[in-house]
Backbone as ProteinMPNN parsed JSONL, in Angstrom:
{"seq_chain_A": "MKILLSLLTIVALVLGLSWWFAPEPSPELLTPRTDLPWQIHVNNDGSLHVFDLDIGRSTLTEATAKFGSPERAAVFQRKAGGFDLEIYFGKVHFGPLTAQVVVKLAAPEDRLRALAEQADKREASPTGDWKFPLHDETLAELMNQPMIAISYVPGTHDLNPAFFLKRFGAPTAWFPEPDSTTAHSWFYPDRGLSILIDDKGPDVLEYVRPTDFRLPTDVQPYTD", "coords_chain_A": {"N_chain_A": [[30.241, 3.685, -54.809], [27.647, 4.367, -55.561], [26.379, 2.046, -54.817], [26.631, 2.101, -52.023], [25.103, 4.396, -51.431], [22.603, 3.473, -52.257], [22.171, 1.402, -50.454], [22.033, 2.859, -48.064], [19.747, 4.319, -48.569], [17.81, 2.314, -48.652], [17.962, 1.349, -46.0], [17.125, 3.637, -44.601], [14.526, 3.821, -45.585], [13.375, 1.433, -44.594], [13.591, 1.885, -41.819], [11.943, 4.123, -41.613], [9.445, 3.083, -42.41], [9.115, 1.23, -40.362], [8.833, 2.89, -38.155], [6.492, 4.221, -38.9], [4.494, 2.26, -39.047], [4.601, 1.118, -36.575], [3.081, 0.055, -33.49], [1.189, 2.268, -31.341], [2.698, 3.424, -28.337], [1.88, 2.246, -25.033], [-0.274, 4.292, -23.057], [0.322, 4.226, -20.33], [3.05, 3.955, -20.253], [3.949, 6.396, -21.038], [2.851, 8.336, -19.414], [3.692, 9.952, -16.423], [4.016, 8.22, -13.329], [1.826, 8.395, -10.53], [1.274, 7.014, -8.3], [3.062, 5.784, -6.574], [4.704, 4.348, -3.657], [6.091, 6.327, -2.198], [5.059, 8.703, -2.992], [3.439, 10.931, -1.517], [1.052, 13.091, -0.023], [-0.54, 15.483, 2.124], [-3.907, 16.299, 2.11], [-5.988, 19.278, 1.967], [-8.219, 18.85, 3.565], [-7.296, 17.161, 5.48], [-7.164, 14.49, 4.852], [-5.124, 11.76, 3.626], [-3.195, 11.549, 0.795], [-2.271, 8.965, -1.221], [-1.114, 6.371, -3.389], [-2.89, 7.173, -5.337], [-5.265, 7.445, -3.986], [-7.383, 8.61, -1.287], [-6.867, 8.518, 1.961], [-9.156, 8.319, 4.53], [-11.18, 9.407, 3.128], [-11.628, 8.203, 0.544], [-13.462, 5.355, -0.64], [-14.158, 1.802, -0.165], [-15.015, 0.93, -2.634], [-13.575, 2.599, -4.396], [-10.99, 1.828, -3.702], [-11.028, -0.801, -4.594], [-11.26, -0.374, -7.335], [-8.722, 0.556, -7.782], [-6.891, -1.378, -6.724], [-7.863, -3.845, -7.499], [-9.959, -6.82, -7.293], [-10.884, -7.713, -3.976], [-9.328, -10.309, -2.059], [-10.037, -11.456, 0.366], [-11.834, -10.783, 3.44], [-12.057, -9.609, 6.824], [-13.099, -9.322, 10.243], [-11.342, -8.164, 13.031], [-11.004, -8.863, 16.394], [-9.526, -7.072, 18.773], [-6.962, -7.915, 21.083], [-6.48, -6.077, 23.055], [-8.873, -4.824, 23.149], [-11.771, -3.634, 21.368], [-12.458, -3.4, 17.759], [-11.342, -4.193, 14.415], [-11.701, -3.711, 10.91], [-10.678, -5.346, 8.147], [-9.506, -5.518, 4.791], [-8.196, -7.656, 2.444], [-6.063, -7.564, -0.3], [-4.197, -9.105, -1.623], [-1.722, -9.806, -4.13], [-0.627, -6.913, -5.668], [-0.054, -4.772, -8.458], [2.107, -2.117, -9.205], [3.124, -0.561, -11.672], [6.441, -1.395, -12.198], [6.563, -2.437, -9.665], [5.526, -4.745, -7.142], [3.233, -5.766, -4.601], [1.747, -6.754, -1.464], [-1.393, -5.753, -0.318], [-3.282, -4.352, 2.279], [-6.304, -3.053, 3.399], [-7.788, -0.98, 5.776], [-11.007, -0.406, 7.037], [-13.383, 2.141, 7.999], [-15.935, 1.859, 10.415], [-18.831, 1.806, 12.534], [-18.442, 0.646, 15.916], [-20.442, -1.042, 16.943], [-21.503, -2.128, 14.651], [-19.327, -3.555, 13.68], [-19.032, -5.408, 15.701], [-21.421, -6.817, 15.359], [-20.958, -7.921, 12.821], [-18.859, -9.651, 13.442], [-20.176, -11.426, 15.127], [-21.893, -12.605, 13.312], [-20.254, -14.135, 11.754], [-19.11, -17.34, 10.55], [-17.09, -18.679, 11.815], [-14.271, -18.36, 14.074], [-10.857, -17.392, 14.22], [-7.66, -17.857, 15.68], [-5.025, -15.448, 15.971], [-1.505, -14.624, 15.485], [-0.958, -12.39, 17.042], [-2.602, -12.538, 19.182], [-5.102, -11.574, 18.814], [-8.565, -12.111, 17.846], [-9.789, -13.461, 14.837], [-12.36, -12.984, 12.485], [-13.54, -14.29, 9.726], [-15.19, -12.923, 6.832], [-18.13, -13.285, 4.765], [-18.493, -13.209, 1.15], [-20.825, -11.881, 0.309], [-21.279, -10.251, 2.47], [-19.104, -8.572, 2.284], [-19.817, -7.129, 0.02], [-21.654, -5.385, 1.062], [-20.152, -3.463, 2.21], [-18.985, -1.656, 0.54], [-19.203, 1.111, 0.373], [-17.914, 2.09, 2.551], [-15.521, 4.2, 4.117], [-11.923, 4.312, 3.788], [-9.492, 3.967, 6.397], [-6.904, 3.318, 6.795], [-3.949, 2.046, 5.177], [-2.009, -0.779, 4.553], [1.065, -1.715, 3.22], [2.967, -4.12, 1.751], [5.976, -4.679, 0.473], [6.842, -6.592, -2.452], [9.461, -7.211, -2.881], [12.059, -8.462, -0.954], [14.581, -7.722, -0.18], [15.17, -5.132, 0.543], [16.758, -2.231, 1.959], [17.759, 0.015, 4.672], [18.905, 2.245, 3.338], [17.566, 2.335, 0.903], [14.956, 3.137, 1.658], [15.559, 5.553, 2.905], [16.48, 7.131, 0.799], [14.158, 7.5, -0.705], [12.108, 8.328, 1.037], [13.233, 10.079, 2.79], [14.75, 11.235, 5.895], [13.488, 9.802, 8.906], [11.325, 11.073, 11.555], [11.492, 9.833, 14.02], [12.491, 6.694, 15.561], [12.473, 3.202, 16.506], [13.803, 0.13, 17.928], [12.262, -2.944, 17.158], [10.388, -4.746, 19.576], [11.423, -7.908, 20.915], [12.853, -8.696, 18.679], [15.782, -9.035, 16.759], [16.384, -8.138, 14.323], [14.712, -6.261, 13.241], [13.42, -2.926, 12.906], [11.595, 0.161, 13.354], [10.626, 3.032, 11.478], [9.39, 6.387, 11.742], [7.128, 8.784, 10.466], [5.431, 11.199, 11.349], [4.191, 13.552, 10.288], [3.414, 12.78, 7.803], [1.806, 10.664, 8.233], [2.918, 8.103, 8.239], [4.449, 4.971, 8.854], [7.262, 2.804, 8.846], [8.183, -0.465, 8.856], [11.202, -2.029, 8.998], [12.823, -4.871, 8.196], [15.473, -7.021, 8.43], [15.39, -9.744, 8.04], [12.831, -10.48, 7.414], [9.577, -9.633, 5.95], [9.195, -6.228, 4.872], [7.119, -3.536, 6.009], [4.898, -1.006, 5.159], [2.904, 1.436, 6.571], [0.054, 3.465, 6.351], [-1.759, 6.245, 7.521], [-4.142, 8.882, 8.243], [-2.503, 11.916, 9.151], [-3.608, 13.081, 11.483], [-4.552, 10.88, 12.794], [-2.336, 9.524, 13.499], [-0.214, 7.912, 15.808], [2.532, 8.057, 17.842], [4.523, 5.4, 19.064], [5.36, 4.603, 22.49], [8.549, 5.278, 24.019], [10.102, 5.858, 21.748], [12.95, 6.823, 19.75], [14.845, 9.735, 18.868], [15.716, 10.217, 15.449], [18.956, 9.923, 14.123], [21.597, 10.454, 11.813]], "CA_chain_A": [[29.564, 4.78, -54.123], [26.219, 4.245, -55.833], [25.866, 0.915, -54.022], [26.521, 2.572, -50.642], [23.939, 5.278, -51.346], [21.396, 2.643, -52.383], [21.983, 0.69, -49.185], [21.579, 3.831, -47.067], [18.361, 4.664, -48.903], [16.977, 1.173, -48.24], [17.921, 1.341, -44.538], [16.277, 4.749, -44.172], [13.143, 3.475, -45.922], [12.929, 0.401, -43.647], [13.402, 2.521, -40.514], [10.778, 4.981, -41.71], [8.255, 2.244, -42.41], [8.98, 0.629, -39.028], [8.267, 3.911, -37.261], [5.134, 4.574, -39.345], [3.546, 1.17, -38.786], [4.752, 0.604, -35.205], [1.91, 0.364, -32.646], [1.381, 3.356, -30.399], [3.05, 2.936, -26.995], [0.826, 2.316, -24.026], [-0.277, 5.561, -22.314], [0.927, 4.033, -19.018], [4.493, 4.111, -20.378], [4.24, 7.786, -21.335], [2.352, 9.187, -18.332], [4.414, 9.755, -15.155], [3.211, 7.563, -12.3], [1.47, 9.207, -9.362], [0.752, 6.081, -7.285], [4.146, 5.043, -5.951], [4.576, 4.419, -2.192], [6.694, 7.532, -1.617], [4.349, 9.885, -3.492], [2.483, 11.158, -0.436], [0.847, 14.441, 0.463], [-1.719, 15.666, 2.967], [-4.898, 17.179, 1.499], [-6.453, 20.377, 2.817], [-9.217, 18.363, 4.519], [-6.634, 16.269, 6.431], [-6.998, 13.138, 4.315], [-3.773, 11.487, 3.14], [-3.214, 11.098, -0.597], [-1.226, 8.005, -1.579], [-1.627, 5.359, -4.324], [-4.02, 7.813, -6.043], [-6.437, 7.346, -3.12], [-7.357, 9.549, -0.166], [-7.204, 7.845, 3.209], [-10.082, 9.149, 5.285], [-12.256, 9.86, 2.249], [-11.912, 7.206, -0.495], [-14.218, 4.205, -0.164], [-13.714, 0.483, -0.62], [-15.266, 0.879, -4.076], [-12.43, 3.235, -5.061], [-9.823, 0.976, -3.466], [-11.163, -1.952, -5.485], [-10.938, 0.095, -8.679], [-7.274, 0.739, -7.861], [-6.112, -2.564, -6.362], [-8.463, -5.077, -8.002], [-10.943, -7.454, -6.405], [-10.325, -8.231, -2.722], [-9.261, -11.765, -1.914], [-10.796, -11.842, 1.558], [-12.086, -9.719, 4.411], [-12.249, -10.156, 8.167], [-13.131, -8.455, 11.416], [-10.413, -8.589, 14.08], [-11.277, -8.4, 17.749], [-8.2, -6.858, 19.342], [-6.723, -8.415, 22.438], [-6.559, -4.928, 23.953], [-10.228, -4.285, 23.111], [-12.167, -2.988, 20.124], [-12.503, -4.197, 16.536], [-10.825, -3.648, 13.157], [-12.258, -4.318, 9.701], [-9.578, -5.339, 7.196], [-9.746, -6.089, 3.47], [-6.907, -8.121, 1.914], [-6.074, -7.55, -1.759], [-3.219, -10.013, -2.223], [-0.634, -9.199, -4.904], [-1.045, -5.75, -6.443], [1.032, -4.281, -9.307], [2.268, -0.681, -9.392], [4.196, -0.499, -12.657], [7.396, -2.479, -11.979], [6.516, -2.863, -8.276], [4.43, -5.597, -6.677], [3.101, -5.725, -3.152], [0.494, -7.16, -0.853], [-2.055, -4.564, 0.215], [-4.401, -4.543, 3.207], [-7.011, -1.799, 3.657], [-8.645, -0.971, 6.97], [-12.184, 0.419, 6.805], [-14.083, 2.728, 9.135], [-17.31, 1.402, 10.648], [-19.165, 1.88, 13.955], [-18.054, -0.57, 16.63], [-21.568, -1.959, 17.088], [-21.63, -2.871, 13.395], [-18.227, -4.521, 13.615], [-19.364, -6.492, 16.639], [-22.465, -7.616, 14.723], [-20.323, -8.71, 11.754], [-18.11, -10.736, 14.083], [-21.143, -12.403, 15.638], [-22.505, -13.29, 12.171], [-19.263, -14.981, 11.082], [-19.282, -18.772, 10.793], [-16.018, -19.198, 12.661], [-13.241, -17.41, 14.468], [-9.524, -17.979, 14.156], [-6.657, -17.178, 16.492], [-3.942, -14.836, 15.212], [-0.256, -14.601, 16.266], [-0.925, -11.256, 17.962], [-3.544, -12.764, 20.263], [-6.429, -11.109, 18.4], [-9.449, -13.077, 17.192], [-10.108, -13.115, 13.451], [-13.66, -13.477, 12.051], [-13.642, -14.135, 8.262], [-16.497, -12.476, 6.353], [-18.606, -13.828, 3.497], [-18.43, -12.28, 0.017], [-22.01, -11.037, 0.275], [-21.084, -9.234, 3.501], [-18.15, -7.615, 1.72], [-20.548, -6.273, -0.92], [-22.38, -4.377, 1.83], [-19.188, -2.543, 2.81], [-18.282, -0.968, -0.538], [-19.236, 2.564, 0.561], [-17.215, 2.464, 3.78], [-14.252, 4.878, 3.825], [-10.674, 3.737, 4.291], [-8.802, 4.721, 7.437], [-5.495, 2.933, 6.81], [-3.46, 1.122, 4.159], [-0.735, -1.459, 4.802], [1.7, -2.049, 1.948], [4.08, -5.041, 2.001], [6.669, -4.823, -0.817], [7.136, -7.94, -2.905], [10.904, -7.391, -2.811], [12.399, -8.643, 0.456], [15.979, -7.392, 0.104], [15.303, -3.686, 0.68], [17.569, -1.863, 3.118], [17.455, 1.387, 5.111], [19.312, 3.24, 2.338], [16.481, 2.41, -0.089], [13.871, 3.945, 2.206], [16.075, 6.892, 3.179], [16.56, 7.858, -0.47], [12.823, 7.788, -1.238], [11.222, 8.961, 2.014], [13.962, 10.997, 3.642], [15.011, 10.797, 7.266], [12.29, 9.802, 9.76], [11.36, 11.89, 12.765], [11.874, 8.994, 15.15], [12.586, 5.271, 15.256], [12.818, 2.344, 17.636], [13.956, -1.296, 17.61], [11.054, -3.713, 17.464], [10.556, -5.672, 20.7], [11.544, -9.348, 20.636], [13.453, -8.918, 17.374], [17.144, -8.53, 16.608], [16.586, -7.795, 12.918], [13.683, -5.326, 12.765], [13.206, -1.646, 13.566], [10.567, 0.955, 12.694], [10.812, 4.462, 11.258], [8.118, 7.08, 11.873], [6.973, 10.07, 9.797], [4.097, 11.619, 11.805], [3.576, 14.586, 9.46], [2.87, 12.133, 6.614], [0.99, 9.529, 8.642], [3.605, 6.916, 7.72], [5.446, 4.202, 9.612], [7.908, 1.775, 8.031], [8.874, -1.553, 9.543], [12.313, -2.515, 8.185], [13.247, -6.138, 8.793], [16.551, -7.64, 7.649], [15.126, -11.17, 7.806], [11.42, -10.713, 7.104], [8.983, -8.619, 5.069], [9.048, -4.842, 5.309], [5.713, -3.132, 6.0], [4.617, 0.43, 5.196], [1.54, 1.672, 7.029], [-0.362, 4.836, 6.114], [-3.005, 6.735, 8.115], [-4.168, 10.345, 8.266], [-1.62, 12.418, 10.21], [-4.351, 13.317, 12.732], [-4.774, 9.583, 13.444], [-1.04, 8.897, 13.759], [0.203, 7.901, 17.202], [3.881, 7.525, 18.045], [4.644, 4.494, 20.203], [6.198, 5.085, 23.588], [9.97, 4.891, 24.014], [10.778, 6.058, 20.476], [14.193, 7.569, 19.834], [15.058, 10.65, 17.737], [16.567, 9.647, 14.413], [20.193, 10.622, 13.771], [22.353, 9.741, 10.762]], "C_chain_A": [[28.055, 4.699, -54.311], [25.605, 3.121, -55.004], [25.657, 1.347, -52.578], [25.308, 3.479, -50.472], [22.636, 4.504, -51.439], [21.1, 1.923, -51.085], [21.462, 1.641, -48.104], [20.129, 4.223, -47.31], [17.407, 3.568, -48.441], [16.834, 1.137, -46.724], [16.998, 2.441, -44.025], [14.81, 4.447, -44.433], [12.578, 2.457, -44.943], [12.662, 1.017, -42.278], [12.17, 3.411, -40.518], [9.489, 4.196, -41.675], [8.02, 1.615, -41.04], [8.364, 1.628, -38.064], [6.803, 4.177, -37.601], [4.116, 3.533, -38.93], [3.662, 0.605, -37.36], [3.518, 0.96, -34.387], [2.225, 1.506, -31.703], [1.738, 2.796, -29.02], [1.892, 3.1, -26.031], [0.882, 3.658, -23.307], [0.383, 5.441, -20.946], [2.43, 4.226, -19.055], [4.884, 5.565, -20.591], [3.847, 8.723, -20.197], [3.135, 8.927, -17.049], [3.502, 9.137, -14.101], [2.988, 8.513, -11.136], [1.051, 8.332, -8.186], [1.844, 5.262, -6.608], [4.151, 5.276, -4.436], [5.125, 5.689, -1.567], [6.064, 8.82, -2.14], [3.173, 10.162, -2.563], [2.293, 12.653, -0.237], [-0.46, 14.5, 1.248], [-2.645, 16.671, 2.29], [-5.356, 18.251, 2.491], [-7.466, 19.916, 3.859], [-8.622, 17.387, 5.529], [-6.498, 14.842, 5.965], [-5.593, 12.998, 3.723], [-3.842, 10.899, 1.748], [-2.011, 10.208, -0.862], [-1.867, 6.915, -2.434], [-2.838, 5.879, -5.114], [-5.334, 7.675, -5.272], [-6.28, 8.331, -1.97], [-7.829, 8.839, 1.1], [-8.01, 8.798, 4.091], [-11.253, 9.612, 4.463], [-12.619, 8.814, 1.194], [-12.567, 5.976, 0.121], [-13.599, 2.892, -0.65], [-13.966, 0.32, -2.115], [-14.084, 1.467, -4.847], [-11.153, 2.417, -4.867], [-9.849, -0.237, -4.384], [-10.843, -1.567, -6.93], [-9.43, 0.236, -8.862], [-6.515, -0.568, -7.699], [-6.648, -3.859, -6.956], [-9.417, -5.665, -6.982], [-10.282, -7.955, -5.134], [-10.317, -9.752, -2.707], [-10.045, -12.249, -0.699], [-10.936, -10.643, 2.479], [-12.339, -10.351, 5.771], [-12.379, -9.025, 9.171], [-12.168, -9.03, 12.438], [-10.87, -7.997, 15.41], [-9.936, -8.304, 18.467], [-8.12, -7.377, 20.771], [-6.875, -7.291, 23.459], [-7.953, -4.309, 24.0], [-10.523, -3.556, 21.819], [-12.049, -3.915, 18.927], [-11.846, -3.434, 15.376], [-11.455, -4.415, 12.002], [-11.215, -4.2, 8.597], [-9.95, -6.092, 5.921], [-8.391, -6.406, 2.85], [-6.987, -8.24, 0.401], [-5.049, -8.485, -2.395], [-2.162, -9.258, -2.996], [-1.188, -8.11, -5.809], [0.162, -5.228, -7.213], [0.971, -2.762, -9.408], [3.415, -0.479, -10.38], [5.142, -1.664, -12.433], [7.345, -3.052, -10.567], [5.335, -3.796, -8.036], [4.404, -5.564, -5.155], [1.812, -6.408, -2.735], [-0.098, -5.934, -0.171], [-3.207, -4.978, 1.115], [-4.988, -3.168, 3.515], [-7.86, -1.96, 4.911], [-9.777, 0.022, 6.739], [-12.738, 0.978, 8.11], [-15.49, 2.166, 9.217], [-17.587, 1.52, 12.144], [-18.867, 0.557, 14.658], [-19.216, -1.538, 16.784], [-21.791, -2.761, 15.803], [-20.529, -3.919, 13.265], [-18.481, -5.695, 14.553], [-20.423, -7.41, 16.023], [-21.891, -8.478, 13.602], [-19.547, -9.886, 12.334], [-19.059, -11.826, 14.575], [-21.799, -13.191, 14.518], [-21.544, -14.24, 11.459], [-19.454, -16.442, 11.47], [-18.239, -19.338, 11.742], [-15.131, -18.057, 13.114], [-11.905, -18.144, 14.496], [-8.587, -17.173, 15.044], [-5.58, -16.59, 15.581], [-2.694, -14.771, 16.087], [-0.203, -13.462, 17.284], [-1.821, -11.458, 19.185], [-4.924, -12.234, 19.969], [-7.247, -12.279, 17.853], [-9.817, -12.567, 15.808], [-11.425, -13.772, 13.066], [-13.783, -13.264, 10.54], [-15.068, -13.792, 7.843], [-16.841, -13.124, 5.021], [-18.512, -12.762, 2.401], [-19.636, -11.354, -0.014], [-21.951, -9.952, 1.358], [-20.138, -8.15, 3.003], [-18.85, -6.64, 0.777], [-21.303, -5.16, -0.202], [-21.464, -3.277, 2.366], [-18.528, -1.622, 1.791], [-18.262, 0.553, -0.366], [-18.54, 3.02, 1.837], [-15.868, 3.119, 3.434], [-13.053, 4.138, 4.422], [-10.105, 4.615, 5.401], [-7.321, 4.344, 7.522], [-5.205, 2.008, 5.632], [-2.141, 0.539, 4.639], [-0.198, -1.971, 3.474], [2.936, -2.884, 2.256], [4.8, -5.276, 0.678], [6.952, -6.278, -1.151], [8.615, -8.249, -2.903], [11.33, -7.418, -1.362], [13.837, -8.274, 0.782], [16.194, -5.883, 0.155], [16.096, -3.374, 1.952], [17.26, -0.426, 3.52], [17.827, 2.455, 4.083], [18.229, 3.424, 1.269], [15.374, 3.332, 0.409], [14.326, 5.38, 2.464], [16.104, 7.731, 1.91], [15.184, 8.314, -0.927], [11.926, 8.557, -0.271], [11.911, 10.034, 2.84], [14.12, 10.447, 5.05], [13.723, 10.825, 8.084], [12.454, 10.76, 10.93], [11.889, 11.096, 13.947], [11.934, 7.538, 14.696], [12.666, 4.504, 16.569], [13.001, 0.913, 17.182], [12.702, -2.045, 18.011], [11.313, -4.675, 18.623], [10.637, -7.121, 20.216], [12.086, -9.619, 19.238], [14.85, -8.312, 17.352], [17.401, -8.033, 15.188], [15.656, -6.694, 12.418], [13.682, -4.036, 13.586], [12.205, -0.85, 12.749], [10.988, 2.414, 12.599], [9.446, 5.142, 11.259], [8.18, 8.476, 11.237], [5.588, 10.627, 10.16], [3.419, 12.63, 10.887], [3.012, 14.038, 8.161], [2.056, 10.893, 6.953], [1.593, 8.187, 8.26], [4.509, 6.294, 8.769], [5.975, 3.094, 8.716], [8.601, 0.779, 8.95], [9.933, -2.101, 8.593], [12.888, -3.739, 8.876], [14.283, -6.795, 7.892], [16.246, -9.084, 7.274], [13.68, -11.464, 7.421], [10.883, -9.638, 6.194], [8.999, -7.234, 5.706], [7.568, -4.463, 5.186], [5.634, -1.613, 6.09], [3.153, 0.613, 5.571], [1.22, 3.16, 6.945], [-1.689, 5.12, 6.819], [-3.025, 8.256, 7.948], [-3.234, 10.829, 9.379], [-2.337, 12.671, 11.528], [-4.628, 12.02, 13.486], [-3.465, 8.913, 13.845], [-0.677, 9.015, 15.237], [1.596, 7.295, 17.296], [3.871, 6.548, 19.212], [5.477, 5.134, 21.31], [7.629, 4.597, 23.388], [10.627, 4.998, 22.642], [12.031, 6.895, 20.721], [14.302, 8.524, 18.652], [16.002, 9.998, 16.719], [17.777, 10.54, 14.18], [20.933, 9.794, 12.754], [23.502, 8.948, 11.385]], "O_chain_A": [[27.282, 4.924, -53.38], [24.466, 3.222, -54.546], [24.642, 1.013, -51.967], [24.568, 3.356, -49.496], [21.664, 4.846, -50.765], [19.95, 1.833, -50.656], [20.573, 1.289, -47.329], [19.372, 4.435, -46.363], [16.334, 3.849, -47.907], [15.739, 0.923, -46.206], [16.188, 2.212, -43.127], [13.948, 4.77, -43.616], [11.436, 2.589, -44.502], [11.647, 0.724, -41.646], [11.431, 3.452, -39.535], [8.539, 4.585, -40.995], [6.878, 1.479, -40.6], [7.495, 1.284, -37.262], [5.971, 4.339, -36.708], [3.008, 3.868, -38.51], [2.902, -0.289, -36.986], [2.957, 2.042, -34.559], [3.375, 1.7, -31.308], [1.151, 1.807, -28.582], [1.042, 3.976, -26.191], [1.971, 4.127, -22.974], [0.94, 6.415, -20.439], [3.04, 4.606, -18.055], [6.033, 5.934, -20.35], [4.445, 9.787, -20.035], [3.233, 7.775, -16.625], [2.331, 9.505, -14.004], [3.848, 9.328, -10.804], [0.533, 8.836, -7.189], [1.581, 4.163, -6.119], [3.652, 6.303, -3.976], [4.663, 6.093, -0.499], [6.492, 9.912, -1.768], [2.059, 9.69, -2.791], [3.263, 13.409, -0.277], [-1.358, 13.679, 1.06], [-2.217, 17.769, 1.935], [-5.136, 18.136, 3.697], [-7.568, 20.52, 4.927], [-9.353, 16.836, 6.353], [-5.799, 14.049, 6.596], [-4.957, 13.99, 3.366], [-4.477, 9.866, 1.538], [-0.867, 10.646, -0.743], [-3.031, 6.571, -2.23], [-3.705, 5.1, -5.508], [-6.407, 7.78, -5.866], [-5.183, 8.826, -1.708], [-9.021, 8.592, 1.288], [-7.597, 9.926, 4.358], [-12.22, 10.149, 5.003], [-13.802, 8.56, 0.97], [-12.269, 5.6, 1.255], [-12.652, 2.882, -1.436], [-13.2, -0.364, -2.794], [-13.644, 0.891, -5.842], [-10.328, 2.329, -5.777], [-8.81, -0.655, -4.895], [-10.227, -2.343, -7.661], [-8.917, 0.058, -9.966], [-5.588, -0.84, -8.462], [-5.957, -4.878, -6.922], [-9.654, -5.073, -5.929], [-9.216, -8.566, -5.202], [-11.198, -10.396, -3.277], [-10.645, -13.323, -0.729], [-10.255, -9.629, 2.324], [-12.784, -11.496, 5.857], [-11.851, -7.929, 8.981], [-12.168, -10.235, 12.691], [-11.091, -6.792, 15.529], [-9.289, -9.316, 18.736], [-9.07, -7.29, 21.548], [-7.334, -7.512, 24.58], [-8.204, -3.39, 24.78], [-9.638, -2.931, 21.235], [-11.604, -5.057, 19.046], [-11.803, -2.203, 15.364], [-11.711, -5.615, 12.103], [-10.897, -3.096, 8.155], [-10.602, -7.136, 5.952], [-7.534, -5.529, 2.742], [-7.862, -8.925, -0.129], [-5.045, -8.636, -3.616], [-1.74, -8.181, -2.575], [-2.093, -8.346, -6.61], [1.278, -5.235, -6.694], [-0.089, -2.191, -9.665], [4.553, -0.252, -9.969], [4.709, -2.815, -12.471], [8.01, -4.05, -10.287], [4.279, -3.651, -8.652], [5.431, -5.358, -4.509], [0.907, -6.613, -3.544], [0.617, -5.17, 0.477], [-4.007, -5.844, 0.761], [-4.26, -2.234, 3.852], [-8.561, -2.959, 5.077], [-9.546, 1.149, 6.301], [-12.589, 0.381, 9.176], [-16.162, 2.015, 8.196], [-16.672, 1.35, 12.949], [-19.019, -0.516, 14.074], [-19.002, -2.75, 16.759], [-22.21, -3.918, 15.847], [-20.771, -5.032, 12.797], [-18.175, -6.841, 14.223], [-20.338, -8.631, 16.148], [-22.287, -9.633, 13.444], [-19.573, -10.986, 11.783], [-18.766, -13.015, 14.447], [-22.222, -14.327, 14.732], [-21.973, -15.062, 10.649], [-19.901, -16.747, 12.575], [-18.471, -20.355, 12.396], [-15.222, -16.937, 12.611], [-11.836, -19.345, 14.757], [-8.71, -15.952, 15.144], [-5.259, -17.166, 14.542], [-2.802, -14.855, 17.31], [0.515, -13.556, 18.279], [-1.804, -10.648, 20.112], [-5.837, -12.414, 20.774], [-6.695, -13.303, 17.45], [-10.12, -11.388, 15.63], [-11.609, -14.97, 13.285], [-14.102, -12.156, 10.11], [-16.033, -14.298, 8.416], [-15.953, -13.472, 4.242], [-18.458, -11.567, 2.689], [-19.5, -10.171, -0.326], [-22.506, -8.867, 1.185], [-20.34, -6.964, 3.264], [-18.511, -5.457, 0.741], [-21.564, -4.109, -0.786], [-21.938, -2.28, 2.91], [-17.607, -0.881, 2.137], [-17.381, 1.216, -0.913], [-18.571, 4.204, 2.171], [-15.157, 2.639, 2.551], [-13.17, 3.437, 5.427], [-10.216, 5.84, 5.36], [-6.564, 4.988, 8.248], [-6.081, 1.287, 5.154], [-1.256, 1.273, 5.08], [-0.928, -2.587, 2.698], [3.849, -2.419, 2.939], [4.285, -6.005, -0.17], [7.256, -7.089, -0.276], [9.002, -9.417, -2.92], [11.005, -6.502, -0.606], [14.28, -8.488, 1.91], [17.284, -5.403, -0.156], [16.1, -4.159, 2.9], [16.57, 0.282, 2.787], [17.134, 3.467, 3.969], [18.005, 4.536, 0.791], [14.908, 4.204, -0.325], [13.556, 6.319, 2.262], [15.785, 8.92, 1.946], [15.051, 9.405, -1.483], [11.083, 9.345, -0.697], [11.246, 10.816, 3.519], [13.679, 9.339, 5.355], [12.944, 11.772, 7.972], [13.558, 11.197, 11.253], [12.639, 11.617, 14.773], [11.49, 7.193, 13.601], [12.901, 5.094, 17.624], [12.431, 0.505, 16.17], [12.143, -1.807, 19.082], [12.344, -5.347, 18.651], [9.998, -7.501, 19.234], [11.804, -10.672, 18.667], [15.071, -7.215, 17.864], [18.496, -7.563, 14.878], [15.799, -6.239, 11.283], [13.911, -4.051, 14.795], [11.985, -1.15, 11.576], [11.616, 2.96, 13.506], [8.456, 4.551, 10.829], [9.13, 9.234, 11.435], [4.664, 10.533, 9.352], [2.2, 12.582, 10.718], [2.235, 14.71, 7.482], [1.658, 10.149, 6.056], [0.862, 7.234, 7.987], [5.237, 6.989, 9.477], [5.232, 2.515, 7.924], [9.49, 1.139, 9.721], [9.607, -2.583, 7.508], [13.38, -3.656, 10.002], [14.005, -7.091, 6.73], [16.785, -9.595, 6.293], [13.349, -12.613, 7.129], [11.648, -8.805, 5.708], [8.838, -7.088, 6.918], [6.852, -5.013, 4.349], [6.225, -1.004, 6.982], [2.268, 0.015, 4.96], [1.992, 4.004, 7.399], [-2.629, 4.331, 6.725], [-2.02, 8.847, 7.552], [-3.179, 10.213, 10.443], [-1.741, 12.497, 12.591], [-4.909, 12.049, 14.684], [-3.478, 7.848, 14.463], [-0.814, 10.08, 15.838], [1.816, 6.158, 16.879], [3.27, 6.835, 20.248], [6.209, 6.096, 21.074], [7.875, 3.624, 22.675], [11.611, 4.304, 22.383], [12.163, 7.575, 21.739], [13.898, 8.174, 17.543], [16.959, 9.317, 17.089], [17.648, 11.758, 14.055], [20.907, 8.565, 12.814], [24.252, 8.283, 10.67]]}, "name": "protein", "num_of_chains": 1, "seq": "MKILLSLLTIVALVLGLSWWFAPEPSPELLTPRTDLPWQIHVNNDGSLHVFDLDIGRSTLTEATAKFGSPERAAVFQRKAGGFDLEIYFGKVHFGPLTAQVVVKLAAPEDRLRALAEQADKREASPTGDWKFPLHDETLAELMNQPMIAISYVPGTHDLNPAFFLKRFGAPTAWFPEPDSTTAHSWFYPDRGLSILIDDKGPDVLEYVRPTDFRLPTDVQPYTD"}
């Protein structure tokens, strides 16, 4: 009996010392996350809060603080007319999640046209748009420009509609993507969100302010 009590005393002492000298856990493990893709709300000023950023208000400087240094930037001249300014962040980590992130910035069209004209080259894109890659020093001049959209491409490619339904709820509308037998899109206008779900390719989540959200034509009401 004395031996058993001695062993229990030693075990308790070892466990106590292990707890006492163990390093403190990382604050990230103790603090609930607020930057997951389904944690979305609309601010009183109409901006959209997601990934701890506010679309319509947060700048590229704030996006860089959240996502890391951009890998590249480009101006796109749309086939239908007009320009877009996109910043590509590559692989971004959100706790256990990884994704590719692209941020679209607001800028006057005359400035975007000037940036395209200053580019050293242009490249064709699959959509028929022209892409004009920007220099790093040009990117530095854009740090105070506000974001108007975020595209989030999950690193996991085996997600299914049930995954999105559980986290985002039922969409308002949906439609099958043209020229595809494996992809369809879900739309959440009140949250400025659209989700492209593709059985054979990457899924894409796109976020804008609800006031900037436009439903495509020929959408269908969603039913279970």
